[in-house]
C-alpha positions, 0 to 999 in steps of 0.5 A: 526407478526412484520416485519423482523428484518432488514427491519423494519423501524421507524414508521412515523404515528401519535401517534393514527394512528393504533393499534400495530400489534401482536397476540392480535391485535383487542382484548381489544384494546382501540380505543384511545390507542396510536400506538406502533411502532414495534422495529427497526431491526438490519439493521435499528438500524445500519443505524440510528446510522450512521445517528446520527454519520454523523449528529454529525460528531462523526464517524471515519470509516465505513467498509463493509466486508464479500461479499455476492452478491457484484460485482465480485472481490469486497472484501471490502468497507471502508469509512472515513471522510475528508474535501474537500474545507471545506465541510465534505465528505465521502471518499469511497475505494472499494477494489478489488482483483487487484485494489482499487477505491476511490470515494468522496461522499457527506454525503447524497450520502454516506448514500444512498450508505451505504443503498445499500451495506446493501441490500445483497452485504455484510454480515458485517458492522462496524461503529466506532464512538467516544469511540465505535464500532458498528458491524452489522452481516446479515444472508443470510435469512435476520436476523440481529445481532447488537453488540456494543463494548465500546472500539472496542477491541474484536470480537463480540459474535454471529454467526461470532465469531471466524472469527474476522480477523479485518476490514483490512482483511475483517473479523469481529471486530477490531480497526479502523486504527490508526489516524481515528479520528474526526480530519480527515482533518489533512494532513498525514505527507509525505516526499514530499509536494503535491504542488511541481511543478513537481507533476502536470507536471507528472500527480500525482496531480492537479494544486491546489495540490490535489492528483489525485485518480488514482495516489494515489498508485503512490503518496504513493510509491514516498513518501515511496521511498524518506523516505527510501533513506533519512533514508539511506543517514542519516545513511551512509558515505554521511550524511551531504554532500551538493553535491551528484551524483545520477544515477537512472537506468530505470527511466521510466517517472521519477516519482521517479527520479524527486521526489528524485531530488526535495527532495535532492535539497530542503533539506540537499543536495542542490547541488545534481545532479540526472541523470535518465537513460532510454532506451526508447527515447520518455520517455527521451524526455518527461522528458527533456521537463518537466525539461526545462519547470520547469527550474530544475537545477541538473537534467538530463534524458539521454538515455542508457541501463543498462549494457552498460551505462558508469557509472561515479563516483557516490554516490547513484545508484538506479535501481528499477524494472530492469528485471532479470539479468539487476539488476545484471548489475546495482549492478555490475556497482555500485560496480565498480563505488564505490557507497557508497549507492545502492538502488535496487528493483529487479524483474523477477527472471528468471536466477536461476529458470531453474537451481534450483535443488530439494534437497531430503527434498525439492522435495515435495515443489518445485514440485509446480511451484509457490513455485519454483518461490518464492524460485528462488526469495529468493535465487537470492536476498539472493545471491545478498545481500551476494555478496555485503557484500563480497564487503564491504557493509552492506545490508538489504532486506525488503518490499519496499511498500505493496503488495496492491500497487505492486507485485514488492515490495522487496528492496535491500539496501546496504551501504558501510562500513566506514571500511572494514571487511575482515573476514566478507567479506570472510564469505559472499563469503563462504556462496555464494558458499555453497548456490550455491552448495546446490541448484545446481546453476551453474551460477549467473550473479552478482557473475560471473561479480564480479569474473571477475573484482575482 
């Protein structure tokens, strides 16, 4: 009998070593007849294809999905080709429920890891090479199924057909991510240059400008933030101004504060002044030390509390992850200071949760705590957007960064209109009153603050 299909390996015996195993072994077999190697199983064929792709450099991406006996919490493993110091390596990402771990391995180490991952840890594997996708499906009893797709456009037929969710969700077939090509060493275009001096000072990159793996998410978040602010400035009344005053409430360690300052001063706004406001004195002192050591002009870190900080005349107000009603305090301060651009990422929507009624059609929905929490978040930020519109701003509410990076991923972006629109402002205020009445909301802090300073 032939070996199981996914454990068979290519024969290394010389041509006349032994007759082929099989039901007729020993009958009518010539002693001089060459041995016939058993057919490779699906798993072995997949690994052989991987060997060939690694040797030629034709591989684009490798993905292991459908965990079976993987370590707890591990959902997916992917690898892509990169160049480190001119040498090709395999960059593996181990995706867990709450975190991602990145490892850069040599081709030999990566090949060994691939073998291990196919020893029961995962049931599916995908290999993209130039012009084709190879999908391996392994059953729990060891049987295997290997399918080749010329253009990697469809999920394979077979045991997993109908479950093809794509590699990004851990299911069946699909296309590799855009840009996963042999020219894998081309740097992705980012708003910031990884060689900027403030990045190693804050622990985001090494001294040579390589992003520290543990800071990869923060690096993406920083660039995304700068991209958003840059686009908003270009489409606002602030476009073309070399001098800007920016206040960043809740600056923390200053990742985004330093990044925005660097981008503004080295771009279209060379006279920008950025002030990071942070409550914790140790973080303020740390930021000031970085500023002094790097010799940065137009950047300050000051100690202050949102709601009690005397906001000067400001062009851009930023408040990221200000907890609960602290976001309302920041938005109110920005409106009072006449900020043309407001960038806010709220969190901890607690104020409305206790007030939220369950109008009859929604009672079955809100009896689930998570739904009530999500509704409080949507309602709070919708009211905030409407209240800003009632004060002459155009607003957008959108996803700041992917949920895989942070749960606090919603952003409210408000740009003051060049010309007031009294009818639109009045309509927004009416919608605020209607929403509050429908959900039984007695008090929302931004509404109260704006009403008191109307």
